N, C-alpha and C positions, 0 to 999 in steps of 0.2 A: 307804834301807832301810824296810821296813814298820814302822809304829808301831802298837802295840796300845793300844786305848782301851776303857774300860768304859762300859757304858750302864746307868744305875741307875733304879730306880723314882722317878718324879717325885712331887710333892705332889698327891695325889688327893683332898684335902679332909680332913675330920675322921674318917678311918677308921684304926683301929689296925692292921688287917690286912685284906687282900683275897685272894680265892682266884683262882688262875690257872685259867681255863676253856678257853683255846685258845692254841696257839702258832702264830703266823701266818707265821713265817719258818723257815729252816733253815741249817745250816752251809754255808759257801761261797757263800751268796747275797749279792748286792750290794744294799745298801739305801741310801735317801736320808733326809736329815733330814725329819722330820714323817711318815715312813712308819710305819704301824701294825705293831707287832712281836708283841704279845700282847694277849689279852682277859682282863679280870679282872671278877669279880662282887662287888659290894657288897650290903649289905642293901637298897639302893634302886635300883640300876641296874647294867647291864652296860656296861663302859667299855673302849674300845680305847686302849692305851697306845702312843704314838708314840716313835720314836727321836729323839734330839736330835743325832745325828751321822750322817755319811755314810761308808760304807766297806763292806768285805767281812766277813761274819760269820765269826769264828774259832771261837767256841764259844757254845753256849746253856746257861745256868746254871740254868734253871728248867724244870719240867715241869708238865703238867696235874695239878691237885689240890694243888699247893704253895700255902702261904699266905705272902704277901710284904707288905712295908710300905715306906714311904718310905726310899730309900737302899739297898734290897736290890739285889744284882747280878742283872741280867737276862741279859746276854750281853756278849761282847767282840767287837770288830771290829778289823780291820787297815786302816790308812791309809798311803799313801805319804807319808813325811815330806817337808815342803817346807822349803827354806832360808829363812832370815829375809828374804833379799832377795826371794824369790818371794812370801812372805807379804805383805810390804810392798807389792810391786807389785800383788798381787791386791786388797788393800784400797784402794789408790789408784784402780785401775781401777773397782772397784765403787762407790766414793764418787763418782767423776766421772760414772759412768753414772747413779747415782741422782739426782745433782744436776741432770743434764740432763733427766731424765724425770719426776722426782717433785717436786711442789710442796709437799707436806705429809705429815707423819707423825702417827700417832695410836696410842694403846694399843688402843682399841676403835673400830671403825667399825660403825655400825648403818645398814643399807641399807633405807630405807623408814620413814616417820614416821606410820604408822597406829597403832591402839591397841597392837599388838605392838611396833612400832618405838620409839615415844616412851616407852613403859613401860620397855623394855629400856635405852634411853639414860639415862633419869632414875635408874633403880635402880643402874645401873653407876656413874653419876656420884656418887650418894650413897655408894657403896662406895669412892670415891677414885680411880676410873679417869679417865684423860684420854679423853673421848668425842667422836667426830665423828658427827653425825647427817646422813645424806644423804637428801634428799627431792626427787622430780621435780617436785612441785607447788610453787607459791609460798607455800603455807600448810601448816601441820602438821595432822595428824588423819586423813589418808588418806580412803579411801572412806567409812568408817563415819561420821565426823563431817561430811564435806563433801557427800557425795552418796549417803548410805545411811541408817544407823541413826537418826541424830539428825534430819535434815530430814524423813524419812518419819514419824517419831513426832510431830513437830510438826503435820504435815498430818493424821495420824490423830487427834490431839487435836481439831483443828478439825472433822473429820468427826464425831467423837463428840458434840461440842456441838450440831451441827446435828441429828443423829439423836435426841439426848435431848430437844431442844426440840420436835421433831415428835412424839415418843412421848408427851409430856405433854398433848397435845390430848385424848387418851383419858381423862385424869384431870381435865379441866376447866381446864387452864391453856393458853391459846392465844397463840402468838406469830405474828407475821406471817411470811410466807415470807422466807427469808434472801436478801439481795442480796449476791452474791459479787463483791467487788472484788479481782480476781486480783493486781493490782499491790501492793496493801496486804498481801495474804496472803503474797505472795512476799517482800516487804520484811521482814515479821515473821519468817518462816522464816530469811531470810538474816542478820538481826540476831542470831538465836540462834547460828548458825554462827560469825559474826564474833566474838561474845563468847568462845566456846570456843576459837577460833583464837588470839585475843589471850592468853587464859589459858595456853594451851600454850606460846606464845612466851615469856611471862613466866617460866614454870616452867623452860624451857630456859636462859634468861638467868641466873636465880637459881642454877642448878646449874653455870653456866659450860660448858654443852654447846656445842660448835662446830657451828653449823648451816651446811650447804652445800646450796644448791638447784640441782638439775640431775639429769639422767638418768645413773645410775651403771651401768657395765658392767665386769665383772671382766677385768683383763688377766692376772692370775695369782692364785695362792692367797694372795698378800700385797699385792696392788695392785688398785686400782679406778680407772677412768677416768671422769671427769665430763664429759658433753657433748662428748666427743672433744677436750677442751681441756686440762684439768689432771688430774693423777693424785694419789692419796692412798695412801701406804703404811700398812699396819696390821699390828699383831701378832695381833689377834684380830678376828673379824667376826661379827655377828649379822644374818642375812638375814631381812627382814620385809617383802617387797615385795607381799604380798597377792595379790588375784585381780581379775579383770575379768569383765564380763558376757559370756556366751556368745552368739554371734549365730546367727540362723536361716539355714541354707544356702539360697542362691538368692533371698534377700530383696533387693529393689531398694534403692538408696540414695535414700531418701525421708524427709524430716524428719517426715512423718506416721507413720512407723514408729518407735516409741519403745523405749528400753531402760530399765533401772532408774534410770539417771542422768537422761536427758532427760525421763522421766515426772514428775520432781520439779519441773520448771520451770513447769508449769501456765500456759503462755502463752495457752491457749485450752481451754475445757472442751468436749470432743466430745459430740455427741448420742449417737453409737454408738461404743463402745469394745470392741474384741476383745482379750482377754488370752490370749496363747498360753503355756501352762504353768500348771499348778495347784499350784505350790509356794508357799512362804511369801511371797516377795517379790512375786510377781504378784498374789496374793490380798490382800495389804496395800494395794497400789496400787489394786486393784479397789474395795476398801472406801472409799478416799479419793474416787475419781472418782464412785462411786455416790452418795455423800453430797452431792457438789457438783452432781449432776444428770445424770450420764451413764447411759445404758442399757448394762448390762454383759453381755457374753457371755464365758464362760470355756471354753477348749478344752484338754483334757488327753489326752496320748497313752496313759496307763495307765488302769486301771479305778477309780481313786480319787484324790481330792485329797490334798495334803500327805503325800507318801510319808514313811514313817518313824514317823508318829504312829499310835497304835492306832486301829482302825476304828470303835470305839464313839465315840471323841472326834470323829472326822471325820464320822461319820454324823449326830451332833447338829448339827455346824457346817453340813453340807450341807443339812440340813432347814431350818435357819434362813435360809440365803441363797437357797434356791430360790424363795421367794416374793418376793424382792427383786430378783434378777438376771433378765435377759431369758432367758438360756439357759446351761446347763452341759452341755457335751458331753464325755463320757468315752469312752475307747477310740477317740479321734478324732485323725486326723493332718491337719496343714496341708500339703497337697501342692503348693500354688502360691500366691504372692502377687504381685499386679500393681498397679502405680501407674496410676491413671486420673485424669482431671480431676476427677471427682466424689468421689473417695475412694480407698480401698485395697480392691481386689477380692481376695477370699480363696476359694480352692478347698479343700474338705474331703474327706477319706476317712474315713467312719465310718458305722455302722449307722443312727444316729438324727440325724445331722447333715445340714444342707442341702448341696447340691452346691456352690453358690457363694453368697456374701453380700458386700455392700458395707458398709464401715465408714469412719467419719471418721478414726479412728486405730487403730493396732494396737500393743499393748505386748507385746514379746517378752521373756519371762522364763523361760528354759529351763535355768537353772543358771549356775554361774560356773566360770571356768577360772583356774588358777594362772598368775601372771606369771613363773614360774620359767624359762620357755624364752626370755626376752627379756633376760637379764642376763649372758650369757657364762659360764654354769656350767661349760661344757666346758673353760674355761681354768684351772679350779681343781682339777679332779680329783674334784669332788663328784658322787656318783651320784644321778641322778634318773630318774623314768620318763618316758614319752613325753608325759605331761600336765604335766610340770614339777614334780611332787610329789617332795619330798626326804624320804628316810627318816632319822629321828633316833632316838637312844636316850633314856632317861629324863632325861638331863641336857641334852637338846636339841642334842647334838653331831651333826654330820654325820659321814660317813666320813673327812673331813679334820678332825682333832681340834681345831684352833684356830678352826674355822668352825662356827657354830650356825645353826639355822633355827627360826622360830616362825610361828604363825598359819596362814593359808591355805596357805602353802608346804608344810606338813606333812600336808595332806589333810583329809578330813572329820573332824568337823564344822567347816565354815568359819564360825566364830563369833568375835566380838570378845572375849568373855569368856574363851574358850579361849586366844586369842592373848596376852592380858595376863598370864595365869597362867604360860604357857610363857615369856613374855618375862622375868619376874622370875627364873625358874629359870636361864635362859640367862645373864642378867647376873650372877647370883650365882656360877655356876660359872666364868664367864669371869674373875671377880675373884679366884678362888681359894677361895671359900666352899663349904661343903657344902650341896648342894641337889639336888632331883630332882622331876620332875613325876609325882606319884603320886595324882592325883585319881581317885577311884572313879567319879564321874559328872560329866557336863556337861549342864546343863539346856538344853532347846530351847523356844523360844517363838515362836508366830505371833501377831503383834499385830493380828490381824484383829478383826472384830466378829461373834461373840464371840471372845475370845482363847482360844488353845489352848496349853497348856504341858505338858511331860512331862519326866521325868528317870529315869535308871536303866534297869532292864530293862523293856521293853515286852512285852505279851502276844504280839505277833508274834515277837519274839526268843525268848521263853521256849518257845514251841511249836516253833520251828525247832531249838532246842538241846535239846529234851526236858527242860527244867528244870521241876520240879514246884513249883507255886505256889498260894497261896490269894489270892482277890480280895475286896475289900470296897469297896462304893460307897455314897456318900451323895448323894441327889438334892437339888439346890438348891430344888426345889419345896417341900421341908420346912424350908427356912432362912428365918427371919424377916427377916434382912438382905437376902437376894436378893429376897424378895417386896416388901420396902419400896422397892427400887429398880426394881421391875417387870422383873426379869430372872431368871426361874425355870427357864430352859431348860437350865442347866448341871448339872454334877455333879463330885464329887471322888472319885477312885479311888486305892486303895492296893493294892500287890502285896506279898505276904509269902512268904518262903522256907517251903516246906512243912514242912521238918524243924526249922529253928531258930526260925521265927517272926519273923525279922528283916525289916525293911522293905527291899525290893530294887528297888522302882520305884513310880511313881505318875504320874497324869495329872489335869489339871484343865481344864475348859472353862467359860468364863463371863467376865464382866468382871473385870479385874485378875488373871487367872490367872497372868500373868507375874510379878506381885509375890508371889503365894501359893506358887509352886512351890519357893521357896528352903527353906521349912520341911521339905519332903519330901527335898530334896537333903541338907540337914543331917542328917536322920534316918538316911539311908543312910550318910553319912560317919561318923556316930557309932555305927553298929551298933545303932540303936534298934529296939525292937519296938513292938507296938501299945500296950502298957501305958505305955511311956515317953511316947508322944504323948498318949494319952488322959488320963493323970494330970497332964499339964501344963495348968494352968488357962489357957484361952483367953478373951479378953474377949468379952462378949456385948452386943449382937448384932453379929457380924462375919462376913465370909466366911471368915476364917481358921479359925473354929471348925468349918467343914465338914471340915477335915483331922482334927480331933479326933473328930468324929462318925463319920467313916469308920473310924478306928482303934477306936472303941468298938463299932461294928457288927461288926468282926472278932472282938472279944472277947466279944460277946454281951451287952454291958451298956448298949447304947444305949437311952435313954428318949425321945429326940426323934422316934423313928420306931418303929413296931411291925414287927419282923421275926420271923415265926414260926420257932420252933426246928426244925431239920432232924431 
C-alpha cells in the first residue's frame, strides 16, 4: 500500500522566514531525492529547495507569496511501502555495491586546489567539516600560484628593477647594463613558488584536510573517480577546477610558440617576440620580455588594448609603450602561422600590418577557457553552457543543491580574488552557515608598466546603460610623489552618481595602481561620496593622496591644482 510522507523546509541558514517565489513541481508528478521543488527568496539570495525523498506528489501545501520557515510543510508524497525484508536486502545490496566501487567517503569534496579550491577547503575545515581536497597537480595553488599570478609578478618585479636602473641614467646615476642569468632568475622565481606551495601544504595538514592528487571526474552527483582508479563518495561538493589558456586555431605544435604558462620558463630571451592578443596577460609578459631585451610586437584583433578598461586609461598606457615596443597592430588578425627553420613565420590581415613577418617566438594570449567540460558534469545533472561555465546563485549553489561552483567556473571576471571570496561563501553555506556573495564590485588590475587598475562602473558601461554620472580626474603631473619617482604620466579618476553623489567607479594608471585601487573599491562598498574621501586625511607625499585630490576636485575644493569654475 502507498505510504504518505511529508517534505518539510530544511535548515536554510539564519533566516526567520523566507518567501516562496516559484513552485517547481505539481500534483501527481514523480520526483527524486535532491530534485528541486520550490524556490524561495531571502534578503541575500534566491535559493532552490530540494526534496529529501523520492515518490509521487500527493499534495502541494504552499503557494507563491507564502512565507515559510524551517519545518514548514511543503508537500506530501506517496511511496510504495517496502517490507522490512526488502529494505534490509536493499541496504545490503547498496552497501556491497559501495564497498566494491568506493574507496573513500567525505562530508565535503573540493575539486581543484587553486585559490578558490584551497580557500574553500580550509574555510570548511575551520567550520568543522570533514574535507577532501582533490588536485590534479602534485602541488597546491593551481594556475595562479604555479604558472600565473605569482611567478609573473616575480618576473615583473625583475623587469621593473631593470627599467628603474635604466631610467636613473637621466638623473645622473649610471649602472652598467644588466647581465641576465636566466637560470638564476628562474631559480629565484621557482623558490618563491616552492615556499608558497609548502605553506599551503602545511595549512592543509594543520586543518587535517585530506589531500588527494589526481584527475577527478564525476561518476554521479555524489561520487567522483580519481585517475580512473579510486572513487570518493561525498555529501557535498565545491567545484573549483579553474581555466586554461585558449589556443590559436591552426597554430603548429612548435615549442617556439608560447602560451601564458610556457612563457614563464624564460629558457631563452628571443630577439623578436610577437604577442598575439592585447589583453592583460599578454601585455604583462610583453613587459617582462621587453625589459629583458626582446623587441616586442603586439597584435590585437579589436581596435584597442585591454578590453574592459576605460579608453582614457588605455590611451595613456598605449602612448607610454609605443615608444618602447617595435610595433602595435590594432584591428589586425593573425591568419596563418608557420614553423620554419629560422623562426615562426606569421601572416597578418590588417590595414597597417605587414603581410608576413618572421619572429623568434610567438606568445599566444587570446583569453582563457573554463575546464568545466573536462570533469564529467553531464553525470551530475549540473547545467553548464557550451564553454563549461556553470550558473550559480548568490550562495554559489548550482542547480544541484548540494554541489557548488566557484572561480573561473562561474564565468567572468576570471580573477583569483573573486574566486577566494566565492569560495568562503560556498564553504560557509555547505557547512550550514548563513552566507551569500553580495560584493558590489570586483577590482581589475593589469600589472603592466604603467599599471592600470579599475573598479566599479566604467565610463563605457555608464554610456551603454545610459547612467548619468560626473567625472573627476587628478593628473599625476601635479603630484609631488609621482614627480619624485619620475613617473608623472598617470592619473586618478573617480566617477560619481549624478543624483546621489556617491562614488560608483574609478580608475588609476601609474606605478602601484593595483595597490591604490582598493580605496576606491572600499568607497563604493561603503556608499561613500566625495566628501568622505576628501575629508579622510591621506599621508603626504603619497600616490594615495591622488584619490583624495580627485575627490576634492569633484567638490570644487582642490588647492593642489587650479581648476576654473564652470
